[in-house]
C-alpha positions in Angstrom: 95.4 47.5 145.4 92.3 49.3 144.0 91.5 49.2 140.3 92.4 52.9 139.7 95.8 52.3 141.1 96.4 49.1 139.2 95.2 50.7 135.9 97.6 53.6 136.5 100.5 51.3 137.2 99.7 49.2 134.2 99.7 52.3 131.9 102.9 53.6 133.4 104.6 50.2 132.8 103.4 50.2 129.2 104.9 53.7 128.6 108.2 52.7 130.3 108.5 49.8 127.9 107.7 52.0 124.9 110.2 54.6 126.1 112.9 51.9 126.2 112.1 50.9 122.6 112.3 54.5 121.5 115.6 55.0 123.2 116.9 51.9 121.4 115.9 53.4 118.0 117.4 56.8 118.9 120.6 55.2 120.1 121.1 53.1 117.0 120.3 56.0 114.6 122.6 58.5 116.5 125.3 55.8 117.1 124.8 56.5 120.9 125.9 53.0 122.0 125.6 53.7 125.7 121.9 54.7 125.1 121.4 51.4 123.3 123.1 49.5 126.1 120.8 51.3 128.6 117.8 49.5 127.0 119.1 46.0 127.8 119.7 44.1 131.0 123.4 43.2 131.4 122.7 39.5 130.8 120.3 40.1 127.8 120.4 37.9 124.7 119.9 39.4 121.2 119.2 37.6 117.9 119.7 40.3 115.2 120.2 38.1 112.2 123.9 37.7 111.7 124.5 38.4 115.4 123.3 36.2 118.2 124.6 36.6 121.7 125.0 38.9 124.7 124.6 42.6 124.9 128.3 43.4 125.0 128.9 41.5 121.8 125.8 43.1 120.3 127.0 46.6 121.0 130.4 45.8 119.5 128.8 44.2 116.4 126.2 46.9 115.8 128.7 49.8 116.3 131.1 48.2 113.8 128.3 47.5 111.3 126.9 51.1 111.6 130.3 52.8 111.4 130.0 53.2 107.6 126.3 53.7 107.4 125.7 57.3 106.3 122.0 57.6 107.4 119.8 55.4 109.5 116.2 56.0 110.7 114.0 53.6 112.6 110.3 54.1 112.8 108.4 52.1 115.4 104.8 51.2 114.7 102.3 48.7 116.3 103.4 47.7 119.8 101.5 45.0 121.5 102.5 44.5 125.2 101.3 41.4 127.1 102.1 41.2 130.8 103.0 37.9 132.4 102.9 39.0 136.0 104.1 42.3 137.5 107.7 42.1 136.2 107.6 40.3 132.8 106.1 41.3 129.5 106.0 39.9 126.0 106.3 42.7 123.5 105.9 42.7 119.7 106.9 45.9 118.0 106.7 46.5 114.2 109.5 48.6 112.7 110.6 50.1 109.4 114.1 51.2 108.9 115.8 53.2 106.1 119.5 53.2 105.8 121.9 54.8 103.3 125.1 53.0 102.7 128.1 54.0 100.7 131.0 51.8 99.4 132.6 51.6 102.9 129.5 49.7 104.3 130.4 46.4 102.7 129.8 44.4 106.0 126.3 45.8 106.3 125.5 45.3 102.6 126.7 41.7 102.8 124.5 41.0 105.8 121.4 42.7 104.5 121.7 41.5 100.9 123.1 38.0 101.6 125.9 38.5 99.1 123.4 39.7 96.5 124.4 42.0 93.7 125.2 45.6 94.6 127.4 48.0 92.8 130.4 48.4 95.2 130.9 52.0 94.3 127.2 53.2 94.4 125.4 54.5 97.4 122.6 52.1 98.3 119.3 52.8 100.1 118.0 49.9 102.1 114.4 49.8 103.4 113.6 47.1 105.9 110.4 46.0 107.5 110.4 43.7 110.6 109.4 43.1 114.2 111.2 43.1 117.5 109.9 40.1 119.5 111.0 40.9 123.0 110.9 39.7 126.6 111.0 42.7 128.8 111.7 42.4 132.5 111.5 44.9 135.3 114.6 44.6 137.5 115.6 47.2 140.1 112.4 49.1 139.1 113.6 49.4 135.4 112.0 47.8 132.4 114.6 46.6 129.9 115.0 44.0 127.2 116.0 40.6 128.5 115.7 38.7 125.2 115.1 40.0 121.6 114.6 38.2 118.3 114.5 40.5 115.2 112.0 39.0 112.7 112.6 40.4 109.2 109.6 40.8 106.9 111.3 42.3 103.9 114.5 44.1 102.8 114.6 46.2 99.6 117.7 47.8 98.2 118.1 50.3 95.4 120.7 52.8 94.2 120.4 56.0 96.2 119.4 58.9 94.0 119.0 62.1 96.1 118.9 65.8 95.8 121.5 68.2 97.0 121.0 69.0 100.7 120.0 72.6 101.4 122.6 73.9 103.8 120.1 76.1 105.7 118.1 73.1 106.9 118.9 71.0 109.9 120.1 67.6 108.5 120.4 64.4 110.4 123.7 63.5 112.0 124.7 60.1 113.4 126.4 61.5 116.5 125.9 63.9 119.4 126.0 66.9 117.0 122.4 66.0 115.9 119.7 68.6 116.8 118.1 66.2 119.2 121.1 66.5 121.6 121.6 70.2 121.3 117.9 71.0 121.8 117.7 68.6 124.7 120.8 70.3 126.3 119.2 73.8 125.7 116.0 72.7 127.4 117.9 71.1 130.3 119.9 74.3 130.8 116.7 76.4 131.2 115.1 74.0 133.7 
């Protein structure tokens, strides 16, 4: 294989891995669990703090944990991808996450605050910093997570004090009614 072709393949593989990471973030933030599942190999293993195990258990756990989270937004930052052969990559991705939780999110608050003090009636805003430490593998021509360890850097919690939401703005939704799905459908219909 010539250098130009191998450089192109290398760049395509990097972008496919980054796309999988972005699909994971969208899936969690929109509670699109099949999208989250699509980023893992079926036999993947995930260490997400309180959850350690296979992808089916992870989807069940994260969907239950996020059921009462009003808002969630992941932002992916530095992403270092190191290839170990043509079909394996070690990937470290920095993330920040903001979540708004109301009184119904007691399981999430307990996990994130470790039983720390929080007013059970107040809305809480959680800001997290961490890293996804991943083994990605290409199988059947698809790059997906085979193993993940979430490394937490910091978790800050404070009572949420917000302003009234302007009803004429597009506000985030945690389902398929979010603008990302309707615009995507509109573009697909025109194609």
